[in-house]
C-alpha positions in Angstrom: 4.3 15.2 -6.6 0.9 14.1 -7.0 -2.5 12.8 -5.1 -4.1 10.1 -6.7 -7.0 9.7 -6.5 -8.8 6.5 -4.2 -10.7 3.6 -5.6 -13.8 3.4 -2.6 -15.0 0.1 -1.7 -17.0 -1.7 -4.2 -15.2 -0.7 -6.8 -13.9 -3.5 -9.4 -10.4 -2.7 -9.8 -10.1 -3.9 -5.9 -11.4 -7.4 -6.5 -9.1 -7.8 -9.8 -5.8 -10.2 -9.0 -3.3 -6.9 -10.0 -0.4 -7.8 -12.6 3.4 -8.4 -11.5 5.5 -5.5 -11.9 8.1 -6.8 -14.7 11.1 -3.8 -13.3 10.7 -3.0 -9.7 13.6 -0.4 -10.8 11.2 1.7 -13.3 11.0 4.4 -13.0 7.3 4.6 -13.5 7.4 2.2 -10.6 9.8 4.7 -8.5 7.2 8.0 -9.7 4.0 5.6 -8.8 5.7 5.1 -4.9 6.2 8.9 -4.6 2.7 9.4 -5.5 1.2 7.1 -3.3 3.0 7.8 -0.5 2.0 11.6 -1.4 -1.3 10.5 -1.7 -1.0 8.8 1.5 0.1 11.6 3.4 -2.8 14.1 1.7 -5.3 12.1 3.8 -3.9 13.4 7.0 -3.1 10.3 9.2 -6.5 8.7 7.9 -4.0 5.5 6.8 -1.4 3.8 7.4 -0.6 1.7 3.9 -1.8 2.2 0.7 -2.0 -1.0 -2.6 -1.7 -0.1 -6.4 -5.1 -0.4 -7.0 -6.3 1.7 -4.5 -5.3 4.3 -6.6 -6.8 2.6 -9.5 -3.0 1.0 -11.2 -3.4 -2.7 -11.2 0.3 -3.3 -9.9 1.4 -5.8 -7.1 2.8 -2.7 -5.3 2.1 -2.1 -1.2 3.6 0.9 1.1 3.1 1.5 4.5 4.3 2.8 7.7 6.1 0.3 9.7 6.0 1.2 13.8 9.6 2.1 15.3 9.9 2.5 18.5 13.3 3.3 20.6 13.5 4.6 24.1 13.2 7.9 23.7 10.9 8.0 20.6 8.2 6.6 18.5 8.7 6.8 15.1 7.8 4.9 11.6 9.6 4.0 8.1 8.4 4.1 4.5 8.4 0.3 3.7 7.6 -0.5 0.3 6.2 -4.4 -1.2 6.7 -5.2 -4.6 5.0 -8.6 -6.3 5.0 -10.0 -2.6 3.7 -12.9 -2.2 1.3 -13.5 1.1 1.9 -16.9 3.0 -0.5 -18.1 6.0 1.1 -19.2 8.5 -1.4 -21.3 9.9 -5.0 -22.0 9.3 -6.7 -20.0 12.2 -8.6 -16.9 10.3 -9.7 -13.9 11.9 -12.7 -11.9 10.4 -13.4 -8.5 10.2 -13.0 -5.1 8.8 -9.1 -4.3 7.6 -7.5 -1.2 8.6 -6.7 -0.7 4.4 -8.0 3.1 3.2 
């Protein structure tokens, strides 16, 4: 597919609220997710997730690898979130750099 350009810290697209996806089954969204995965894989392990605004596309789409451990092997599965809703579970807040690209 395609390797997408990564927006660097401080780019205006990273501070805007991303638009919701109207139809998660749209072919354009499937292509975007594949391109984001190709981009993540091209980075050679320097990231485990990517959000659409990080590739200059203002949509609420996120991909990340979820680690899986079985008795004999370590692996991961790709998780794709479309229009995720994030809810705080506690009022506790930690301040630190996050590991996203």
